[in-house]
C-alpha positions as CSV (number, residue, x, y, z in Angstrom):
1,F,13.8,-4.8,17.0
2,V,10.7,-2.6,16.3
3,V,12.7,0.6,16.7
4,T,15.4,-0.7,14.5
5,Q,13.0,-1.5,11.7
6,V,11.4,2.0,11.9
7,L,14.8,3.7,11.6
8,K,15.7,1.6,8.5
9,T,12.5,2.4,6.7
10,E,12.3,6.1,7.7
11,M,12.0,8.3,4.6
12,P,15.1,10.5,4.1
13,V,14.5,14.2,4.5
14,V,16.4,15.0,1.3
15,L,15.0,12.8,-1.5
16,R,17.4,13.9,-4.2
17,F,19.7,16.6,-5.4
18,S,19.3,18.5,-8.7
19,V,21.6,20.5,-10.9
20,A,21.1,22.0,-14.4
21,P,23.2,22.5,-16.4
22,I,25.9,20.3,-15.0
23,Y,28.6,22.2,-16.9
24,F,28.6,26.0,-16.8
25,S,31.0,28.9,-17.4
26,P,30.6,32.0,-15.1
27,N,32.6,34.2,-17.4
28,G,30.0,37.0,-17.8
29,D,29.2,36.5,-21.5
30,G,25.5,35.7,-20.8
31,V,25.6,32.1,-21.9
32,R,25.5,29.4,-19.1
33,D,26.8,31.9,-16.6
34,R,25.0,30.1,-13.7
35,A,23.5,26.8,-12.6
36,R,20.2,26.0,-11.0
37,V,20.9,23.8,-8.0
38,G,18.9,22.4,-5.2
39,F,17.2,19.4,-3.6
40,D,13.8,17.9,-2.8
41,L,12.5,17.8,0.8
42,S,10.2,15.1,2.1
43,E,9.2,17.1,5.2
44,T,9.5,20.5,6.6
45,A,13.0,21.1,8.0
46,E,15.5,23.8,9.0
47,V,18.5,23.4,6.7
48,S,21.5,25.0,5.4
49,F,22.5,24.5,1.7
50,S,26.0,25.0,0.4
51,I,28.3,24.3,-2.6
52,I,31.4,22.4,-1.6
53,D,34.6,21.6,-3.5
54,M,35.9,18.0,-3.9
55,D,37.8,18.2,-0.6
56,G,34.6,18.9,1.2
57,N,35.3,22.6,1.9
58,E,32.3,24.9,1.7
59,V,32.8,27.6,-1.0
60,R,29.3,29.2,-1.2
61,E,26.4,29.1,1.2
62,L,23.0,29.6,-0.6
63,A,20.7,29.0,2.4
64,D,21.6,29.5,6.1
65,D,19.4,27.6,8.7
66,R,16.2,28.3,6.8
67,E,13.0,26.5,7.6
68,L,11.8,25.1,4.3
69,A,8.4,23.4,3.7
70,G,8.4,19.7,3.0
71,D,7.1,17.9,-0.1
72,R,8.7,20.6,-2.1
73,R,11.4,21.1,-4.7
74,W,13.8,23.8,-3.5
75,R,16.0,25.4,-6.2
76,F,18.6,28.1,-6.0
77,W,20.8,29.9,-8.6
78,W,24.6,29.6,-8.2
79,N,26.6,32.1,-10.2
80,G,29.9,30.3,-9.8
81,R,31.2,32.6,-7.1
82,D,32.3,32.0,-3.5
83,D,31.1,33.7,-0.4
84,D,33.5,36.6,-1.0
85,G,32.2,37.2,-4.5
86,N,35.1,35.7,-6.4
87,V,34.7,33.3,-9.3
88,V,35.7,29.9,-8.1
89,P,38.5,28.0,-9.8
90,D,37.6,25.7,-12.7
91,G,36.8,22.3,-11.3
92,T,34.2,19.9,-10.0
93,Y,31.9,20.8,-7.1
94,R,29.1,19.2,-5.2
95,M,26.2,20.2,-2.9
96,R,25.7,19.9,0.8
97,V,22.5,20.0,3.0
98,V,23.1,20.4,6.8
99,R,20.5,20.1,9.6
100,R,22.6,21.5,12.4
101,K,20.1,21.0,15.2
102,E,19.9,17.3,14.4
103,G,23.7,17.1,13.7
104,R,23.1,15.7,10.2
105,R,24.9,16.4,7.0
106,L,24.3,15.0,3.5
107,D,26.7,15.6,0.5
108,S,25.5,15.0,-3.0
109,F,27.0,12.5,-5.4
110,K,25.8,14.7,-8.2
111,E,28.5,17.0,-9.5
112,I,28.7,20.6,-10.9
113,V,31.5,21.4,-13.3
114,V,32.8,25.0,-13.6
115,D,34.7,25.4,-16.8
116,T,35.8,28.8,-18.1
117,T,38.4,27.6,-20.6
118,A,37.7,28.2,-24.3
119,P,37.8,25.1,-26.4
120,R,40.2,24.5,-29.2
121,V,38.7,24.6,-32.7
122,A,40.3,24.4,-36.2
123,L,39.1,24.0,-39.7
124,R,40.0,20.6,-41.2
125,S,38.8,21.0,-44.8
126,A,36.6,22.8,-47.3
127,E,35.8,20.7,-50.4
128,P,35.7,21.2,-53.3
129,G,38.2,24.0,-53.3
130,V,36.9,25.6,-56.5
131,V,33.2,26.1,-57.4
132,D,31.3,28.0,-60.1
133,P,27.8,29.0,-59.0
134,S,27.2,30.8,-62.3
135,N,27.0,27.5,-64.3
136,G,23.5,26.6,-62.9
137,K,24.7,23.6,-61.1
138,R,23.9,23.1,-57.4
139,V,26.9,24.3,-55.2
140,A,27.8,22.4,-52.1
141,V,31.0,23.2,-50.3
142,T,31.4,21.0,-47.3
143,I,33.4,22.5,-44.4
144,R,34.6,20.3,-41.5
145,Y,36.3,21.3,-38.3
146,R,38.0,19.8,-35.2
147,G,36.6,20.8,-31.9
148,P,33.6,20.3,-29.7
149,S,30.5,18.8,-31.2
150,T,27.6,21.2,-30.8
151,R,24.1,21.9,-32.2
152,G,24.1,24.5,-34.8
153,P,27.8,25.6,-35.1
154,E,27.9,29.0,-36.9
155,F,30.0,29.1,-40.1
156,R,31.1,32.4,-41.6
157,V,32.1,33.0,-45.2
158,W,34.7,35.8,-45.8
159,R,35.5,37.6,-49.1
160,T,39.2,38.0,-48.9
161,D,40.3,39.4,-52.3
162,D,38.3,42.6,-52.6
163,G,39.6,45.1,-50.2
164,E,39.3,44.6,-46.5
165,P,38.2,41.0,-45.7
166,R,34.4,41.0,-44.8
167,I,31.7,38.5,-44.0
168,V,29.4,37.8,-46.9
169,D,27.4,34.9,-45.5
170,R,26.6,33.0,-42.3
171,F,25.0,29.6,-42.0
172,R,24.5,26.8,-39.4
173,G,26.2,23.4,-39.4
174,D,25.2,20.2,-37.7
175,E,26.4,18.0,-34.8
176,R,28.8,16.1,-37.0
177,R,31.2,19.0,-37.0
178,R,30.4,20.1,-40.5
179,G,28.6,22.7,-42.5
180,V,27.6,23.0,-46.2
181,W,27.8,26.4,-48.1
182,N,25.4,26.7,-51.0
183,G,27.5,29.3,-52.8
184,R,25.2,32.2,-52.0
185,V,25.8,35.4,-50.0
186,I,23.6,37.2,-47.5
187,S,21.6,38.9,-50.2
188,G,20.5,35.6,-51.6
189,D,22.6,36.0,-54.8
190,Y,25.3,33.6,-55.9
191,A,28.8,34.7,-54.9
192,V,30.8,36.4,-57.6
193,D,34.2,35.3,-58.8
194,G,36.7,35.7,-56.1
195,D,38.5,34.2,-53.1
196,Y,36.6,33.1,-50.1
197,A,37.6,31.8,-46.7
198,F,35.6,30.1,-43.9
199,Q,35.5,30.4,-40.2
200,V,33.5,28.5,-37.6
201,R,32.2,29.6,-34.2
202,V,31.3,27.0,-31.6
203,R,30.5,26.7,-27.9
204,D,31.4,23.8,-25.7
205,K,29.0,22.2,-23.2
206,A,29.9,24.8,-20.6
207,G,29.1,27.6,-22.9
208,N,32.6,28.8,-23.7
209,E,33.0,30.2,-27.2
210,A,35.8,29.7,-29.7
211,L,36.5,30.8,-33.3
212,G,38.6,28.9,-35.7
213,P,40.6,30.4,-37.2
214,D,40.5,33.4,-34.9
């Protein structure tokens, strides 16, 4: 009975798993190209640490039978590649800690999502459709789009009726999938009479970029 009680109350060697960000896109664009993964150890142990797919197959070994100090947080970078250097397929992955000498294995419930697919984004509206910045009234053209909600989506204003289309202003929107153009161009002056079009650039939670319209 005493032995049974000790086993039940024994502190686990791996206290918790960690991953940040949960969603990432190893596409080489420098934005969320890798994830910081790892675990907390309660005591010194010789362990192996791997990334596994949802079928339990190991795709990348990040530590091989390493003796790691206890009462520590151990973190590793995973670049979304397998042991052969290939980018893994989009999907959900987990983490695994193995103590081979003790015959123990622990798989995480926490998930890592690899997503390299660009989101879909499209402009919904730009209202009002006609403004006159020269009359002294405050200009506010509200542009709305369909697509992922993100902090600070970038809106671009294009002049389309004066030679080759060109960007004349950029500004940030908000998390409600909208932006407001004040009628000014990059120089700070009000836009002159002409035709203007809008474009929005957003990133999804994995870091994939999309332009609408492209």
